[in-house]
N, C-alpha and C positions, 0 to 999 in steps of 0.2 A: 095408732102407736108407731107404725114404721115411717109416717110423716115425721114426727117429734126425732126419732132415731136419725133420720137423713139430714134435719136440720142441726142437729148436734154434731154428726161427723162431718158437714160442710163446716162446721165453726172450730173443729179441734185441729190445733197444728200437728204438721206430718213429721217436723223434727222437734222432739223434745230435748232438751238437756238432761243431762245424765248428771243426778246427786241424791242424796238418801239422807237420812236423819242423822245428825253428829256432824254433818259437812259444813264447813263454813265458806259461804257463797257470796259472790256479788251479783247482785239483781241491778240489770240495767233498765230502769223503768222509765217510759216515756211520760212527760209532765208537759201539759198544757196550760199556758201561760197567754191569755188573749189570742194573738193570731200566732205566736211564736209556740215551737215545740220544742223541748230539749230533753237531753236523758239525765237522768239524776242515778247515782250509783249509790246503793243503800247494801252495806255490807254486814253480816251477822251470823250467827247459829242457826241453822235449820233444828228449830225444836218439834216439829209435828208435820205430817202429810195426812191430808185427808182425801180419800179417792172415791170420786163419782164421775166416770168418765168426762164430760166436758165440766165440770164444777170441781174439778180436782184443784185442790189448792194447798199451800203449804205456808206455814208461819216460820218467820224469821225474827230474830232477837239480837239486839244488841244494847250498848252501854253506851248512851250518848250523855256526856258531861255528867257522870255518876248516878243517871237513873236509866234504868232499864227500859226499854221501848221496843214493843212487839209489833209487828206488821204482818197481816197475812196478805198472800199474793195470791190472785187464781193462775193457774200454771197455764191455761189456754187462753188468757188474754192479749189481746191484739197490742196491748199498751206493755208488755214485756218484751224487750227488744232482745233479748237473750239471759242467760243464768250461767256466770263463769264460776268455776269450782276453785276456790282460793286455795282451801286445804281440807283434806279427808279425814274424816273423824271417826274413831275407833269408840263405838257405842253398843250397848247389850240390849236397849230398850228402844221401842218403837216410838214413843212421847218423850219428851225431856222437860217435861214440866217442872221437876224437882230442881231445874236451873235456876228459877225464879227466887227461889230461897238463898242460892249460895251469894257469896259476896266475894270481890277479887280472885284468889289465885282457885279457892274452893271450887268456882265456876267455870274452870277450864275443863275440855274436852282432851281425851289423849290423840295425839294424831297417827294417823295410821301409817304404815311405814313396810318397808319390804315389796314383795310382790303385790300385794294386794294394793299399795297405795298407786303403784306405777299402773295396775290395771285399770284401777278407777280413774286415772288423771288421763290414761290414752283413749277411755271411752269418753270423758266429758270434751276431749280434744276432737275426737272425730265427728261429734255432733255440732260441734261449735263452727267449723267451717261453712255447713250447709245453712246456717241460721245466717253466719255473716252474708253470704252471697245474696240470701232472699232480704236483708236488712236494708241497702242502699236503694232499692229499687222502691220499697214501701217509704222510706223515708224522703225522697226524693217527690212523692205525690203530695205529702202534705206542706211542704214548704213552697208554696205557689207565691 
């Protein structure tokens, strides 16, 4: 059992981006096309987070040409370069599945304003520089 925990600990990221359910985020996701590797940005609303150590995932929902699209990202995946907080949201629920049924303005989430928003932004910015310094070394290895 300890061997499994040791393997999981080695695969977990040390610097995790700070965000929560209700936030609008930009997920910088590495895409491999043949020999080329590029980063694609997926921007949307975080509607759910599931916690289980190395298997921690978060679900991001966006509207693409009038159609709702959801994508589940593993938080500790090496394919995720970083998660950038675009807009902190103010919600009172852990899962926002009700957003699926809403259309237009009804699907909006209130923006967190004031001191809490400033704290959330600072927390996400303090976690981002450490992730950015690690990213160039990893990106340089894949493009040979």
